[in-house]
C-alpha positions in Angstrom: 124.1 92.1 81.7 126.1 89.1 82.9 125.5 86.0 80.7 126.4 82.6 82.1 126.2 79.1 80.5 124.7 76.4 82.8 123.7 72.8 82.3 120.7 71.2 83.9 121.2 70.8 87.6 123.8 73.6 87.8 123.2 76.7 89.9 123.9 80.4 90.1 124.2 82.0 93.5 123.3 85.7 94.0 124.2 87.6 97.2 124.8 84.3 99.1 121.1 83.7 99.7 119.4 83.4 96.3 120.0 80.3 94.2 118.9 79.9 90.6 118.9 76.3 89.3 118.6 75.1 85.7 115.9 72.4 86.1 115.5 71.4 82.5 116.1 72.5 78.9 113.5 71.8 76.3 112.8 73.0 72.7 112.6 76.7 72.9 112.4 77.0 76.7 114.4 76.7 79.8 112.9 75.7 83.2 114.5 77.3 86.2 114.0 77.0 89.9 114.6 79.9 92.3 115.3 79.6 96.0 115.2 82.9 97.9 114.3 84.3 101.4 110.6 84.9 102.0 111.1 88.6 102.0 112.3 88.6 98.4 109.5 88.9 95.9 109.9 87.0 92.6 107.7 87.7 89.6 107.8 86.9 85.9 108.5 90.1 83.9 105.0 90.4 82.5 103.5 90.0 86.0 105.9 92.6 87.4 105.0 95.1 84.6 101.3 94.6 85.2 101.7 95.2 89.0 103.7 98.4 88.2 100.9 99.7 85.9 98.2 99.0 88.5 100.2 100.8 91.2 100.7 103.8 88.9 97.0 103.9 88.1 96.2 103.7 91.9 98.5 106.7 92.5 97.0 108.7 89.7 93.5 107.9 91.0 94.4 109.0 94.5 95.9 112.3 93.2 92.8 113.0 91.1 90.5 112.2 94.0 92.3 114.8 96.2 92.7 114.9 99.9 90.0 113.4 102.1 89.3 113.1 105.7 91.0 109.8 105.8 94.4 111.3 105.0 97.0 111.1 107.7 97.7 114.4 109.5 99.6 115.5 112.6 97.7 114.9 115.8 97.8 117.1 118.9 97.9 115.1 122.1 97.0 116.8 125.3 99.0 115.4 128.2 98.4 116.0 131.9 100.2 119.3 131.6 98.5 122.4 130.3 100.6 122.4 127.1 99.8 120.5 124.0 102.5 118.5 122.1 102.6 118.2 118.3 103.2 114.5 117.8 104.8 113.6 114.5 108.2 112.6 113.1 109.2 116.1 112.1 108.4 117.7 115.5 110.4 115.0 117.3 113.5 116.1 115.4 113.2 119.8 116.2 115.2 121.2 119.2 113.2 121.9 122.3 111.6 125.3 122.7 113.2 127.4 125.4 110.8 129.5 127.5 111.3 133.3 127.1 113.6 134.7 129.8 111.3 137.5 130.7 107.6 137.3 129.9 106.0 140.6 130.5 102.3 140.6 131.3 100.6 142.8 128.8 98.7 145.7 130.2 94.9 145.5 130.1 93.0 147.9 128.0 92.3 151.1 129.8 95.1 150.6 132.4 98.2 152.9 132.1 101.5 151.2 131.3 104.2 151.7 133.8 107.8 151.9 132.7 110.6 150.7 135.0 113.3 153.3 135.8 116.7 152.7 134.3 
């Protein structure tokens, strides 16, 4: 932990875009001001811990509830072609499937199979 001494009105700069200013010092407390980008969430420690506990409880509840029909699953999308495409982030990373070089038509039941001469 870095410990710094500051007087009222003095600042600490973090990462060039967060400023902590000592606003006032009173008996047993220090008032600080924090300037940060909108995407940086700032909470008091007790509030942060409460949020963490609630999120952990939500996860445990979801696991105990089990999978439902609302869960996200891969979707098969039929395009104008006769083939269906599996649309998800894993399928997009797979190499394309090469068609087989020779696709023999299986013989129908009851028909004799004919072998090609070598």
